[in-house]
N, C-alpha and C positions, 0 to 999 in steps of 0.2 A: 629395853624400851620397846622392842618389837613384841616381846611377850605381853607387856602391859597393854599395847594397842590391840593385840589379838583378844586378850581377856576382856577389855572394855567393849570391843565389838560384840563378843558373845553375850555380855551382860545387856547391852542395848537391844540385841536381837531377841533375847529371852523376855525382856520387858515388853517389847513390841508384840511378841506372840501372846504374852499373858493379857495384854490389853485388847487383843482381837476378840470380839464377841463371838460366842459359840451358839449356833442354832442346832438344837437336837431334834431330829425328825425320826419317829418310829416308822418303819416300813417293812413290808413283807420281804422275805429273802429274795424272791425273784426280781423285785423292783430295784434293789440296791446291788445286785450281783454284777459281775463284770460284763455279762451279756444283757443286762437290763438297762433301763434308761437312767438309773440313779447316778452313775459316775459322770455322765455328760451333763445332767441337770446340776449336779454339785459344782462342776467346773464353771458352768454358765452363770449360776447364781452368785458364786463367790467373786466373779468379775465385777458384779454390780453392787454387792452388799458390803464389801470390805469386812467380811466375817468368815468364820469357819463353819461350814455346813457339815454336820456329822449325822450320817444315817446309822441307826441302831436297828438291827433286823430281828425278826421273829414273829410270833403271833401278836399282832398289834393290839387288838381290842382287849383280849384277855390280860395282856401285860399291863395296860393302862388301868384297867379295872382293879387288878391286884395291887398296883402301886397307889392308886387313888390320888389324892391331892399332893402326895410326895413324889409323884412321877417326875422323871428327868425330862420327859418330852415337852417340847414347845409346840410341836405340830405332829399330827399323825397323818399318814397317807396310805391308801390301799384298803380302806373300808369299802363296803359295798352296800347297795340299797336294801338288801335283805337283813341287815343287822343294825340299821340306823335307829330303830326304835329302842333296842337294847342299849345302844351307845348313848342316845339322847337322854334316856332315863337315869343314867349315872350322874348327870349334872356336871360332868367333867369337861364339857366342851362349850366354847363361847361362839357367838355369832362370827361368821367369816368376814362380814363387812364388804363383800365384793358385789359387783353389779351382775346379777343373774342374766340380764338382757344380752350380755356378751356371749352367752352359751349358744351352741348350735346343735343341741340334742334333738332327737326325733320326738320329744315330748316337752311340755312346758314345765320348767324347773323353777320352783318358788322357795325352796328350802334356804333358810338364812343361816343354818349351822354347818351343813355338810356341802362342800363345794366339789362338783364333778371335775375330773381332769381327763378321763377317757371313758369309752364305752364300747360294747360289742354285743352281738346277739348270740345267744346260745344256739348251737347247731350240731348236727352230726356230720362228721367229715368222712369222706370215703376216697379210695384210690380208683380213679377212672380207668386205669389199666386193668384192674382186677374185677371191677363191677361194670358190666356193660349197661345195666339199667338200674340206677339208684332209685329208691322210693321217691315218688314225686309229691307225697303228702304224709302227714303224721299217721293218718288212717292207713295208708298203704304200708307204712313201716310196721305197724303192729299186726297187720294182716299178712305180712310177707312170709316166705318159707322159713321153716324152723332151722334150716341149715345156715341161715344168715348169722354171723357172729358179731356181736356188738360188745364194746367195753364201755362201762360208765363209771362214775365216781360215787362214793358213799355220801349221801346228803347230810349225814351226821358229822362228817369230818371235812367236807369239801364244799367250797362256795359254788363251784360249778355243779356238783351233785345236788345241792339244795336248789339251785336254779332249775335243774331238770325236773325235780318233783313238782315245783311250782309251775313250770311250763306245762307238764302233763295235766295238772289241776286246772290251769287256765283253759286248755284246749278241750278237755273231756269232762270237766265239772264233776257231777255226781257219779259219772261212769269212769272216774280215774282209776279206781282199783281194778275194774274189769279190763281197762286198757293195759295196766301193768301185768295182769295175768296173761294176756295175749303176748305181751312183749317179753315176759320172763324167760321163756324157752330159748330165746335168741341172744340172751345176755351171757356172754362167755365168762365174764368175771366182773366183780365190783372192786375197784381199787380205793385206797384211802385218799389219794389225791390225783390231781390232773396229770402230773409228770409220769407216774407209773402207767396210767391208762394210755397216754399218748405214745409212750415208748412201745407198748405192746402193739399198737396199731402200726407204727412206722417199721417195726420189726416183722410185720406181716402176719401177726398172730390173730388179728381181727379184721373184719371187713369194714367196720365203721367204729368211730369213737366219738364220744361226747366232747365237744370243744366249742369253738366260736367261729362265726362267719369270717373272721379275719385270719384264721389260722393258715389258709392257703397262701396268703401274702408272704409269710415267712419262707415257705418252700420255693416260691417263685423268686424272691429276692436273694435269699441266702444260698439256695441250692440250684437255681435254674430249673426247678421241677414244676411242671404244669399239671401233674397228674392228680394232685390233692385238691379236692373240691368240697364245698359245703352243699348239702342237700337242702334246698329251699322249699318250705312248705307253705301252701296257701292259708293254712289255719293260723299262721303267724308264728313269730319267734320271740322268746322271752328275752327282755332287754336286761343286760348287766351293766350297771354304771359304777365306776370306781370313784372314790371320794377322798378328799382331804379335810381336815378340821383343825382348828386352833384349840389348844388346851387352855382351859380357863386359868389354871394356876401357873402359867408360863412366867418366867422371870424376864423374858425378852418379848413383851407384847408387840413392840414396834417392828422387831425383826421378824416375828411370826406373821404379822400383817403383811410385811414386805414379801415374804415367801408366797403367801396366798395370792397376792397381787401378781407375782411372777408367774404363777400357775396359768393364769389366763392370757399371758403374753404369747406372741407368735414364737418367741425363742423357745419357751417351754413346750408349747403345743407341737412344734415341728419336730421335737425329739421323741414324741410319743409313737407315731405310726411304726417306724422301723426300730424303735427302742423297746416298746412294750407290746408291739404287734396288736394294737388296738386303734380305735378311731378317736381322734382328738376331740375333746368336748367343746372347744371354742374356736374351731376352724370350720369354715364352710366346705362343702364337698369339692368345690373348684380349687381349694387350697391344699387338698390332700395330695400325697404322692400319686403318680399316675396309676401304679399297680393297685392302690386302694380305691381309686375312682372306678376302676374296671371290675372290682369284685362284685359278684351277684349278692345283693342284699334283699331282705324280705320287704314286701310292700306293707305288710301288717306287723305292727309291734305290739307285743303283749307285755304288760307291766302291772305289778301290784304295788300299791302304796305301802309304806312301812306298817301301817295299821293292819292292812289286809294280809301282807306277808307274814306278820307276826301271828295273826289269828289262824292262818291256814297252815303254817309250818308243821306243827305237830301232827295234824290230820293228814297232810300230804305225805309226810315221812312214814306214818303208820300204814297208810294204804300201800306204799311201796314195799314196806317190810313184810306185810302180810302176803302180798302177791308173790314175792320172791322166796318166801319161806315154805311155800306149798310144794 
């Protein structure tokens, strides 16, 4: 009798599990890793949705494009503003249906398909213990001594690297290639991605590294280290906005909508600063953790629309490539 009761319990449990709806969200590795915001977001959303949220990690956009309408994804998260034109043209994404007026970005957001969840400004990070005087402008950076060692990321493989070439284009315009030629002797190496570059910087191999204005917050909170700082330039800093989107072919449209609604809640947004080390897209500055409120941030924000970014991308990369190949 005990064996029968136990078996019946297992059967009921398996049926209940089978009846639990699954929401599949494609996300970058960093987002769903144990040190990213994904696990906390998963736990918080599952408390509200009576569902099983499953993150599947990897290259988000390329995977969805490859799978097309057969994709397993209900939602994607981790896209950025420099690839939205390519993503939109696939026809694989539906309107997010959320109220953009809830956003607290440093620009007016009207996109009905791609929903921001966090943002940061591209910046060069330095160690104040090792650099007595960091460049105080972008012009000062490119005119600095050649013994300065900078690590950047490849714009052909890295979203931060792409943001950098668009940042240079926004600041220097037609003189972008000339600016790269002046900066090239100071570039120690170009890495495929952000992690490799930042690792070289923290290991003391480079004086400055391309990252984000929010990077010092990690060192302050996680390490009690106040030496890592962002160089703030009066020419302005290029804005990086990360996005989520609903997949048109989802089998769980209501659950996908619920997750997008959840993104704009205080619960989700409060997990972003010290989970993704970025600025929450739907919280005012007064609601940020104190360490983020105290970060130096640029007064001037530079940003290209998706049409502008798409039209300038190849030109900006080619200017970078020519300058560094000399």
